[in-house]
Structure formats: structure tokens, C-alpha cells
C-alpha positions as CSV (number, residue, x, y, z in Angstrom):
1,M,-38.0,-34.2,42.5
2,S,-39.8,-32.0,40.0
3,L,-37.8,-29.8,37.8
4,K,-38.8,-26.3,36.6
5,Q,-37.0,-24.8,33.7
6,S,-37.3,-21.4,32.2
7,E,-35.5,-20.0,29.3
8,R,-34.7,-16.4,28.6
9,T,-33.1,-15.1,25.5
10,R,-31.1,-12.0,25.2
11,T,-29.2,-10.5,22.2
12,L,-25.5,-9.8,22.6
13,G,-23.9,-7.9,19.6
14,G,-26.4,-9.3,17.1
15,L,-25.9,-12.9,18.3
16,T,-28.6,-14.7,20.3
17,E,-27.4,-16.4,23.5
18,T,-29.7,-18.8,25.3
19,R,-29.3,-19.3,29.0
20,N,-31.1,-22.0,31.1
21,A,-32.2,-20.7,34.4
22,R,-31.2,-22.7,37.4
23,R,-33.3,-25.8,38.3
24,V,-35.0,-26.1,41.7
25,G,-32.6,-27.7,44.1
26,L,-29.8,-27.8,41.5
27,N,-27.5,-25.2,39.9
28,A,-27.4,-25.8,36.2
29,P,-23.8,-25.2,34.8
30,Q,-23.5,-22.1,32.8
31,H,-21.1,-22.3,29.8
32,I,-20.9,-19.1,27.8
33,D,-18.0,-18.8,25.4
34,L,-17.6,-15.0,25.0
35,D,-14.5,-15.5,22.8
36,S,-16.4,-17.5,20.2
37,R,-18.9,-14.9,18.9
38,Q,-20.2,-16.6,15.8
39,P,-23.2,-18.8,15.1
40,A,-23.0,-22.6,15.4
41,G,-21.5,-24.1,12.2
42,E,-19.3,-21.2,11.3
43,P,-15.5,-21.6,11.7
44,A,-13.8,-19.7,14.5
45,G,-10.8,-18.6,12.4
46,N,-7.3,-19.9,11.6
47,R,-4.3,-17.7,12.1
48,R,-1.9,-20.0,10.4
49,V,-3.9,-19.9,7.2
50,L,-4.2,-16.1,7.5
51,W,-0.5,-15.4,7.9
52,A,0.6,-18.1,5.3
53,A,-1.9,-16.7,2.8
54,T,-0.7,-13.2,3.5
55,A,3.0,-14.2,3.0
56,A,2.2,-16.0,-0.3
57,F,0.2,-13.1,-1.5
58,S,3.0,-10.6,-0.6
59,L,5.5,-12.6,-2.6
60,G,3.1,-13.0,-5.5
61,F,2.6,-9.3,-5.6
62,G,6.3,-8.6,-5.4
63,I,6.8,-10.8,-8.5
64,W,3.8,-9.1,-10.2
65,A,5.5,-5.7,-10.0
66,M,8.8,-6.7,-11.6
67,F,8.3,-5.3,-15.1
68,A,6.9,-2.1,-13.8
69,A,10.2,-1.6,-11.8
70,L,12.3,-2.8,-14.8
71,G,10.5,-0.5,-17.2
72,P,12.8,2.6,-17.1
73,F,15.9,0.3,-17.4
74,L,14.5,-1.6,-20.4
75,I,14.1,1.8,-22.2
76,D,17.9,2.2,-22.0
77,W,18.9,-1.5,-22.5
78,Y,16.7,-2.5,-25.4
79,G,15.7,0.9,-26.9
80,F,12.0,0.4,-26.0
81,S,9.8,3.6,-26.1
82,A,8.0,4.8,-22.9
83,G,4.7,3.6,-24.5
84,Q,6.2,0.1,-25.1
85,V,7.4,-0.1,-21.5
86,M,4.0,1.0,-20.1
87,F,2.3,-1.6,-22.3
88,L,4.7,-4.2,-21.1
89,A,3.9,-3.3,-17.5
90,A,0.3,-3.7,-18.4
91,M,0.8,-7.4,-19.4
92,E,1.0,-8.5,-15.7
93,P,-2.5,-7.1,-14.9
94,L,-3.7,-8.6,-18.2
95,G,-2.5,-12.0,-17.1
96,A,-4.1,-11.6,-13.7
97,M,-7.3,-10.7,-15.3
98,A,-7.3,-13.8,-17.5
99,L,-6.3,-16.2,-14.7
100,S,-8.3,-14.8,-11.7
101,I,-11.7,-16.2,-12.6
102,P,-10.6,-19.8,-13.3
103,L,-8.4,-19.8,-10.2
104,G,-11.3,-18.4,-8.1
105,V,-13.6,-21.2,-9.4
106,A,-10.9,-23.8,-8.7
107,A,-10.5,-22.5,-5.1
108,D,-14.2,-22.9,-4.6
109,R,-14.1,-26.3,-6.1
110,Y,-10.9,-27.8,-4.7
111,G,-10.0,-25.6,-1.8
112,G,-7.4,-22.8,-1.4
113,R,-4.6,-25.0,-0.1
114,I,-4.0,-27.1,-3.2
115,V,-4.7,-24.2,-5.6
116,M,-2.3,-21.8,-3.9
117,T,0.4,-24.5,-3.7
118,A,0.1,-25.2,-7.5
119,L,0.1,-21.5,-8.3
120,M,3.3,-20.7,-6.5
121,F,5.0,-23.8,-8.0
122,V,4.1,-22.8,-11.6
123,L,5.1,-19.2,-10.9
124,S,8.6,-20.3,-9.9
125,L,8.9,-22.1,-13.3
126,V,7.7,-18.9,-15.2
127,L,10.4,-16.9,-13.4
128,L,13.1,-19.3,-14.5
129,A,11.9,-18.8,-18.1
130,G,13.0,-15.1,-17.7
131,L,16.6,-16.2,-18.0
132,V,16.3,-16.7,-21.8
133,V,13.8,-14.0,-22.9
134,E,15.2,-11.5,-25.5
135,S,12.6,-10.2,-27.9
136,Y,9.8,-7.7,-27.0
137,F,7.2,-10.3,-27.8
138,A,8.8,-12.8,-25.4
139,F,8.8,-10.1,-22.7
140,L,5.1,-9.5,-23.3
141,L,4.3,-13.3,-23.1
142,M,6.3,-13.6,-19.9
143,G,4.5,-10.6,-18.4
144,V,1.1,-12.3,-19.0
145,M,2.3,-15.4,-17.2
146,L,3.6,-13.3,-14.3
147,G,0.0,-12.3,-13.8
148,L,-0.2,-15.5,-11.6
149,G,1.5,-13.4,-8.9
150,G,-1.4,-11.0,-8.9
151,A,-4.0,-13.7,-9.1
152,S,-2.7,-15.2,-5.8
153,F,-5.1,-12.7,-4.2
154,V,-8.1,-14.6,-5.4
155,V,-7.0,-17.9,-4.0
156,G,-5.9,-16.4,-0.7
157,N,-9.1,-14.4,-0.3
158,A,-11.2,-17.5,-0.8
159,H,-9.0,-19.6,1.6
160,V,-9.0,-17.0,4.4
161,S,-12.7,-16.2,4.2
162,A,-13.6,-19.9,4.4
163,W,-11.9,-20.0,7.8
164,Y,-13.6,-16.9,9.4
165,P,-17.2,-16.1,10.5
166,K,-18.9,-13.2,8.8
167,S,-18.6,-11.0,11.8
168,R,-14.8,-11.1,11.5
169,Q,-14.3,-11.6,7.7
170,G,-13.8,-7.9,7.1
171,T,-11.0,-7.6,9.6
172,A,-9.4,-10.9,8.5
173,L,-9.5,-10.1,4.8
174,G,-8.2,-6.6,5.6
175,I,-5.2,-8.1,7.3
176,F,-4.7,-10.5,4.4
177,A,-4.8,-7.5,2.0
178,L,-1.7,-6.2,3.7
179,G,0.0,-8.4,1.2
180,N,-0.4,-5.5,-1.2
181,V,2.9,-4.2,0.3
182,G,4.6,-7.0,-1.6
183,I,4.6,-4.7,-4.6
184,V,7.2,-2.7,-2.6
185,L,9.3,-5.8,-2.6
186,G,9.4,-5.7,-6.4
187,M,9.6,-1.9,-6.7
188,V,12.5,-1.5,-4.2
189,L,14.4,-4.8,-4.5
190,V,14.5,-5.0,-8.3
191,P,16.1,-1.5,-9.0
192,L,18.4,-2.0,-6.0
193,L,19.7,-5.4,-7.3
194,V,20.2,-4.0,-10.8
195,T,22.1,-0.9,-9.8
196,D,24.1,-2.1,-6.8
197,V,24.5,-5.8,-7.1
198,F,24.0,-7.5,-10.5
199,G,24.4,-4.7,-13.0
200,G,22.8,-4.5,-16.4
201,P,23.0,-6.7,-19.5
202,V,26.2,-8.0,-21.0
203,G,27.8,-5.3,-23.2
204,Y,26.0,-2.3,-21.7
205,A,28.8,0.2,-21.0
206,E,27.0,2.5,-18.5
207,L,25.9,-0.4,-16.2
208,P,27.9,-3.5,-17.1
209,A,27.1,-7.0,-15.7
210,R,28.8,-7.4,-12.3
211,V,27.8,-10.9,-11.3
212,T,28.0,-14.1,-13.4
213,A,26.6,-17.5,-12.5
214,G,27.5,-19.9,-15.3
215,P,25.6,-18.8,-18.4
216,I,23.5,-16.3,-16.4
217,E,24.9,-12.8,-16.3
218,G,23.9,-9.5,-14.8
219,W,20.3,-8.4,-14.2
220,R,18.8,-11.8,-15.2
221,L,19.8,-13.2,-11.9
222,I,16.9,-11.3,-10.4
223,F,14.6,-14.0,-11.8
224,V,16.5,-16.7,-9.8
225,I,16.3,-14.5,-6.6
226,F,12.5,-14.6,-6.9
227,A,12.0,-18.1,-8.2
228,I,13.6,-19.8,-5.2
229,P,11.3,-18.3,-2.5
230,A,8.3,-18.9,-4.8
231,F,9.2,-22.6,-4.9
232,V,9.8,-22.7,-1.1
233,T,6.5,-21.0,-0.5
234,A,4.7,-23.6,-2.5
235,I,6.1,-26.4,-0.2
236,L,5.5,-24.6,3.0
237,Y,1.9,-23.6,2.1
238,W,1.1,-27.3,1.5
239,F,2.4,-28.4,4.8
240,L,1.4,-25.5,7.0
241,T,-2.2,-24.8,5.9
242,S,-5.4,-26.8,5.6
243,D,-8.9,-26.4,4.3
244,P,-11.8,-25.8,6.8
245,P,-13.5,-29.1,7.7
246,Q,-17.0,-27.9,6.9
247,R,-16.0,-26.8,3.4
248,S,-18.6,-28.0,0.8
249,R,-17.0,-30.3,-1.8
250,G,-20.1,-31.2,-3.7
251,A,-20.6,-28.1,-5.9
252,S,-19.7,-28.6,-9.5
253,V,-18.0,-26.0,-11.7
254,R,-21.3,-25.4,-13.5
255,E,-23.1,-24.7,-10.3
256,I,-20.3,-22.4,-9.1
257,V,-20.3,-20.2,-12.2
258,T,-24.1,-19.7,-12.1
259,V,-23.2,-16.9,-9.6
260,Y,-22.3,-14.7,-12.6
261,R,-26.0,-14.9,-13.7
262,S,-27.3,-14.2,-10.2
263,G,-28.1,-10.6,-10.9
264,K,-26.7,-7.1,-11.2
265,L,-25.0,-7.0,-7.8
266,V,-22.1,-9.3,-8.8
267,W,-21.2,-7.0,-11.7
268,V,-21.5,-3.9,-9.5
269,V,-19.1,-5.4,-7.0
270,A,-16.7,-6.2,-9.8
271,F,-16.7,-2.6,-11.1
272,L,-16.3,-1.2,-7.6
273,Y,-13.2,-3.4,-7.3
274,W,-12.1,-2.2,-10.7
275,V,-11.9,1.4,-9.3
276,S,-10.7,0.7,-5.7
277,F,-8.1,-2.1,-6.3
278,G,-7.5,-0.8,-9.8
279,T,-5.9,2.3,-8.2
280,L,-3.1,0.0,-7.1
281,T,-2.7,-2.0,-10.4
282,F,-3.0,1.2,-12.5
283,F,-0.6,3.5,-10.6
284,S,1.9,0.9,-9.5
285,A,2.4,0.0,-13.2
286,S,2.4,3.5,-14.7
287,T,3.8,5.8,-11.9
288,P,7.5,5.0,-12.4
289,T,7.4,5.8,-16.1
290,Y,5.0,8.7,-15.7
291,L,7.1,10.4,-13.1
292,S,10.2,9.8,-15.0
293,E,8.9,11.0,-18.4
294,R,6.5,13.7,-17.4
295,W,8.3,15.2,-14.3
296,G,11.9,14.2,-14.9
297,V,12.2,12.2,-11.7
298,D,15.1,9.8,-11.6
299,A,14.0,6.3,-12.6
300,D,15.4,4.6,-9.4
301,R,13.7,7.3,-7.2
302,A,10.4,7.0,-9.1
303,A,10.2,3.2,-8.5
304,M,11.9,2.8,-5.1
305,L,10.6,5.8,-3.3
306,F,7.5,7.4,-4.8
307,T,5.8,4.2,-6.2
308,S,6.7,2.2,-3.1
309,L,5.1,4.8,-0.8
310,L,2.0,4.7,-2.9
311,V,1.7,1.0,-2.3
312,V,2.3,1.4,1.4
313,C,-0.4,4.1,1.7
314,L,-2.9,1.8,-0.1
315,A,-2.1,-1.3,1.9
316,A,-2.1,0.5,5.2
317,T,-5.7,1.5,5.1
318,R,-7.0,-1.9,4.0
319,P,-7.2,-3.4,7.5
320,V,-8.8,-0.1,8.7
321,G,-11.4,-0.4,5.9
322,G,-12.1,-4.1,6.8
323,W,-12.5,-3.3,10.5
324,L,-14.9,-0.5,9.7
325,S,-16.9,-2.6,7.3
326,D,-17.5,-5.2,10.1
327,R,-19.2,-2.5,12.1
328,H,-20.9,-0.2,9.6
329,D,-22.7,-0.4,6.3
330,P,-20.0,-1.0,3.6
331,L,-22.0,0.7,0.9
332,R,-22.3,3.9,3.0
333,L,-18.6,3.8,3.7
334,L,-17.9,3.5,0.0
335,S,-19.9,6.5,-0.8
336,W,-17.7,8.7,1.4
337,L,-14.5,7.0,0.2
338,F,-15.2,7.4,-3.5
339,A,-16.2,11.0,-3.0
340,F,-12.8,11.7,-1.5
341,A,-11.1,9.7,-4.2
342,L,-12.9,11.7,-6.9
343,A,-11.7,15.0,-5.5
344,F,-8.1,13.7,-5.5
345,A,-8.4,12.2,-9.0
346,V,-9.6,15.5,-10.4
347,T,-6.6,17.2,-8.7
348,L,-4.3,14.7,-10.5
349,A,-5.8,15.5,-13.9
350,L,-5.0,19.2,-13.4
351,E,-1.2,18.5,-13.1
352,V,-0.6,21.6,-11.0
353,S,3.0,20.6,-9.9
354,L,5.0,17.6,-8.9
355,T,4.4,18.3,-5.2
356,V,0.7,18.5,-5.7
357,Q,0.7,15.4,-7.9
358,I,2.5,13.3,-5.2
359,A,0.3,14.6,-2.4
360,A,-2.9,13.9,-4.4
361,L,-1.6,10.4,-5.5
362,Y,-1.0,9.4,-1.9
363,A,-4.3,10.7,-0.7
364,L,-6.0,8.8,-3.5
365,A,-4.2,5.6,-2.4
366,L,-5.3,6.0,1.2
367,A,-9.0,6.3,0.2
368,A,-8.7,3.5,-2.4
369,G,-7.2,1.1,0.1
370,A,-10.1,1.4,2.6
371,A,-12.6,1.3,-0.3
372,A,-11.1,-2.0,-1.6
373,A,-11.4,-3.6,1.8
374,C,-15.1,-2.5,2.0
375,V,-15.7,-4.1,-1.5
376,V,-14.1,-7.3,-0.4
377,K,-16.3,-7.4,2.6
378,L,-19.4,-7.3,0.3
379,I,-18.3,-10.6,-1.4
380,P,-18.8,-13.1,1.5
381,T,-21.7,-11.1,2.8
382,Y,-23.8,-11.5,-0.3
383,F,-22.3,-14.5,-2.1
384,R,-21.5,-18.1,-1.1
385,E,-19.2,-18.6,-4.1
386,V,-16.4,-16.4,-2.6
387,G,-13.7,-17.7,-4.9
388,A,-15.7,-17.2,-8.1
389,V,-16.9,-13.7,-7.2
390,S,-13.4,-12.8,-5.9
391,G,-12.0,-14.0,-9.2
392,L,-14.3,-11.8,-11.1
393,A,-13.5,-8.8,-8.9
394,K,-9.8,-9.4,-9.1
395,A,-10.1,-9.8,-12.9
396,A,-11.8,-6.5,-13.0
397,G,-9.1,-4.8,-10.8
398,A,-6.4,-6.4,-12.9
399,A,-8.2,-5.4,-16.1
400,C,-8.2,-1.8,-14.8
401,G,-4.4,-1.9,-14.5
402,F,-4.1,-3.2,-18.1
403,V,-6.7,-0.8,-19.6
404,M,-5.7,2.3,-17.8
405,T,-2.0,1.8,-18.2
406,S,-2.6,1.3,-21.9
407,I,-4.7,4.4,-22.0
408,M,-1.9,6.4,-20.3
409,A,0.6,5.0,-22.8
410,L,-1.5,6.0,-25.8
411,S,-2.3,9.4,-24.2
412,G,1.4,10.1,-23.8
413,D,2.5,8.7,-27.2
414,R,-0.3,10.0,-29.4
415,L,-1.5,13.1,-27.6
416,H,1.8,14.0,-25.9
417,S,0.0,14.6,-22.7
418,Y,-1.1,12.4,-19.8
419,V,-4.0,14.6,-18.8
420,P,-6.6,12.8,-20.9
421,G,-5.6,9.5,-19.3
422,L,-6.0,10.9,-15.8
423,A,-9.3,12.5,-16.8
424,V,-10.6,9.1,-17.9
425,W,-9.7,7.7,-14.4
426,A,-11.6,10.5,-12.7
427,A,-14.7,9.7,-14.7
428,M,-14.5,6.1,-13.7
429,I,-14.4,7.0,-10.0
430,A,-17.4,9.3,-10.5
431,F,-19.4,6.4,-12.0
432,A,-18.4,4.2,-9.0
433,L,-19.6,6.9,-6.7
434,Y,-23.0,7.0,-8.5
435,L,-23.3,3.2,-8.1
436,V,-22.8,3.2,-4.3
437,V,-25.0,6.2,-3.7
438,T,-27.9,4.7,-5.6
439,R,-27.1,1.3,-4.2
440,A,-27.3,-0.3,-7.6
441,G,-27.9,-4.0,-7.6
442,A,-29.3,-3.9,-4.0
443,P,-31.9,-1.0,-4.1
444,G,-33.0,-0.1,-0.6
445,A,-31.0,-3.0,0.9
446,R,-28.2,-3.0,3.4
447,A,-25.4,-5.5,3.8
448,E,-26.2,-8.3,6.3
449,T,-23.5,-9.1,8.7
450,D,-23.3,-11.0,12.0
451,A,-21.8,-7.9,13.6
452,P,-23.8,-5.1,15.1
453,G,-24.9,-2.8,12.3
454,P,-27.4,-2.5,9.5
455,A,-29.3,-5.6,8.5
456,G,-29.8,-6.6,4.9
457,P,-30.7,-9.3,2.4
458,P,-29.4,-12.8,2.5
459,P,-26.7,-13.9,0.1
460,A,-27.7,-13.2,-3.4
461,T,-26.8,-16.6,-4.7
462,A,-28.5,-18.8,-2.2
463,P,-29.8,-21.9,-4.0
464,R,-33.2,-21.6,-5.5
465,R,-34.2,-25.0,-4.3
466,A,-34.1,-23.7,-0.7
467,A,-37.1,-21.6,-1.6
468,R,-38.9,-24.6,-3.1
469,A,-38.2,-26.8,0.0
470,R,-39.7,-24.2,2.3
471,P,-42.4,-25.7,4.5
472,R,-45.9,-24.6,3.4
473,P,-48.3,-23.2,6.0
474,S,-51.6,-25.0,6.5
475,R,-54.4,-23.6,4.4
476,S,-56.8,-23.7,7.4
477,R,-54.7,-21.3,9.3
478,Q,-52.2,-18.8,8.2
479,T,-49.1,-18.9,10.4
480,P,-47.0,-15.8,10.6
481,V,-43.2,-16.1,10.2
482,P,-41.5,-15.3,13.5
483,S,-38.4,-13.1,13.5
484,R,-36.3,-11.6,16.1
485,G,-36.1,-7.8,16.5
486,R,-33.7,-5.9,18.7
487,G,-33.7,-7.0,22.3
488,G,-34.7,-10.5,21.3
489,R,-38.4,-9.6,21.1
490,A,-40.4,-11.8,18.8
491,R,-42.4,-10.1,16.1
492,S,-44.2,-11.3,13.0
493,R,-43.5,-10.5,9.4
494,R,-44.8,-11.8,6.1
495,A,-43.4,-14.9,4.7
496,P,-40.7,-14.4,2.0
497,R,-41.8,-14.1,-1.5
498,A,-41.3,-17.1,-3.8
499,G,-37.8,-17.4,-5.1
500,R,-36.2,-15.7,-2.1
501,P,-34.2,-18.0,0.2
502,S,-35.4,-18.2,3.8
503,R,-33.4,-18.6,6.9
504,P,-33.2,-22.1,8.5
505,G,-35.9,-22.5,11.1
506,S,-37.8,-19.3,10.1
507,H,-41.0,-21.2,9.6
508,R,-43.3,-23.1,11.9
509,G,-45.6,-25.5,10.1
510,G,-49.3,-25.1,10.4
511,S,-51.3,-27.6,12.5
């Protein structure tokens, strides 16, 4: 019996689906998995990894915010100045900045599972060291090491993105970024435990130590409260998660770090994250002291209410920004978001009134949260070394927290006004707006995703050897490079220029 087979191709949401027509005398089985909408070879996702990474990230960020919440209390207990406390709160972003790049490279090299497990275990040991710190220098050193909590974002971001296809990475990473609300854990729980449960240091008359556990007295028990769940999280993360089976294990550290020399785009992405995520690191560290010293807000209220709501606003829009970036051009979205953020930052610098300050601060946080999600979407879209680039971006965001909090401290101490510090922040947002409007680093290009939307260039760091291994067309006949346009119609385009990676199967050799 002769068989006739025809094949027709149609495009569904940017993905090509091939269907075999029925054979003569036989009905060929049709198997179309509409739930798995990613190209062959890409992972379908892993909810267990997503939620475990989000939980670990939330706890890490709660620990990361400890000194910002303790700042107003340390002024009374140890006689530190407001500038010293702001500088102390800036140590945690500084530590995250220093640790993010090596942790991101390690996540690319060894996988997110083992790196996150080790991170949470070491973090629990650092917290226990807080039981004995006394001097200002010791507090500074501990603050740097608590930066591990903030750096947990880098490891989780690499682990989650490795499990999800490009068409869903924006949404998945937006959900993961909800872990930013962990800062609320530190901002709310730390002052609550100090004032209502443990009390202050021994010998402090206004808030004496209420609880004693052997040699540990008063507020220092907070470190134990956070150290225990950090240790438990390390154990659970190891046993509940896994690395994707298709993860490449052959890349060396030297090969991974070459991404930092791949072009301008990697540094543009880092600065965009400096501004977007830096809104969180900067204002979560400085807002409690700023509101308390500048506007006379009660220290507990400044940390537990106003700063916590700031974090919630920023975290709430990250899934929204990730979802939108899966469906629209992230750079175009960023141009709108940074324009709104600039208007709110200028309003903050004017210092009209406390009510206006709070409203502008929350509006800025909403815009910055969505912008941070769009920036994170750019990383797996353009780069293969997600951990390394995420580490650089996270280092930039953490550095922003350190630099801007230090600027605010100097502005208040030396100039007796916080307006210059807020004006510097508005100028940084203006520069970020310029970068996305001009599409610096990717002139005339649009982000390439597997979801419907604007097409763009392949990852910026694709290996150069892929270009060298490209099949050469025959000299006797020049063969056009087929590509697929909308509707699945074939059209011809010129072959890629030398040095630019080509898509697998995009060439047909000459005869």
C-alpha cells in the first residue's frame, strides 16, 4: 500500500508546530502538547525549585535587613551618630556587592543547588557570631558578612532560570523576586522582638533585657532566632531541589567570566539594575533613619510600617513586570517605568511634606519593582552565563545601596540636609532613562524571546567558535539562508556576518 505524506507547518505563539497529515488508508496519530510550549531541549519548569528558591531568598533578605532595622536602637544603646548607623546599614549591601559575582560564577559552574545550600549554612554561622560583637568595627565586619543574605538572589536567580524556558522566564523570575518581601521580615520582626520580647542590652535602663538564655541576654537573641531557620533552610534546600539534567558542566571559570568582556550590553544591564533594584537596597537601608531624623517619625513606626510598606510595594510589582516582559519589549517597558520613576525621585528631592514624601516613595517603589523584573528578563534573553551576569547586576544593585546610603549619611552629617543625596538619586534615574531610550549596547535591536513579541538578536555571549563552525556555502552557487517569517512562510535573508553566532539548522550546504 503506497503512502502519501504531506507536511504543513503553522506558527502558534512564535513556536513552530509540525503536523503530519493523515496517510492514505490510515489515520496518523496526532500528539500535540499544548501545555508544553517551549522548543525541544528547553526545560519545562520546576515548581519545587521555584518555591524553595523563593523561600531561601526571602529569609536571606530578612537577615540582610537586620542592621537597617536595628539602626535607630543602636543610636541609643551605643551612642552611634545617625551617619554611623547609616554607614553600618550600608555594610550589608557592600558585602552583597563583593560576594555576588563570585557566587554567580559558582552557580554557573557548580549549579544553584549546592551553592545555595552552602550559602545558607555559612550565613547561619555568621549570625551566631553576632552574639559576641561589641565594637563599631566588629559591627561593620559582621554587616559585610551578612551581605550573604542579599547575595542569595544571584544564586536563586540562576537556579530558577535554568529550569524554565525563555518564554516563561520573566514570569518565573518575577515570582521568585517576591522574595524581596523578606526585608519586611527583618524590618518588622527585629523591632518587635526588641521592644516587646527580648528587650535591649544589659544595663540599659529605658529598655532592659527581659530574656536570658545562659550567657546570651536581651536583644542578641535575635541572632539565634534567625540562625536556626537559616540552618534548616540549608538542609531542606539540598534535599528538596535539584539541578536541571541538561545543565552544562563543562564550562570553566575562565570561560564563564569572559561574559564581562562581551560588550557594552552587560554593563548597561548592570547599571539598569543599579537603579531599579538599587531603589530597594538604598531606601530600605536609609528610610528608617531618614524618617526618624528628618521628619521626627518614631523609630519603630519608621521601620515596621513605612519601610515595610515600601518593600511590599516594590515586591508586588515584580511579578507584574516579569509577566509583561514575557509579552512585550523589556527595553520599551523600561523607558516608561524609568520616566515615571524620575518624576517621583524629583518630587522626593523637593521635600514638600512628610505626606508627599511617603506617597512619592511608594510610587517610586512600584515603578522600580516592575523595572527590576524587566532588567532580570534581559539577562537570560541575551546571555548564557545567567549566574555570572546576575552576579554583576546584583553587585551593582547592592553597590547602589552602599554608595547611596553613604551619600545620604554624608549629606545629612556634613551638609545638614538630605536634599543633595536625593538629587543625586534623581540624576542616576535620568541617566538610566537615557540608556533605555537610546537602547545603548543594543542599538536598533529588540530582545529576542520565545513568546510573541518583538524579535531581536541572539544571546550576546554565544561562543565565537559557533561562527567558525558554520557550514560554508558552495562557491559555485550561493545559497540563501532560509528563515521563517510570520505565518510560517519561508523567506531568504543574507547569511550572518562573520563573528555573529547563527541558529542551529539555519544553513543548507551548497551542492
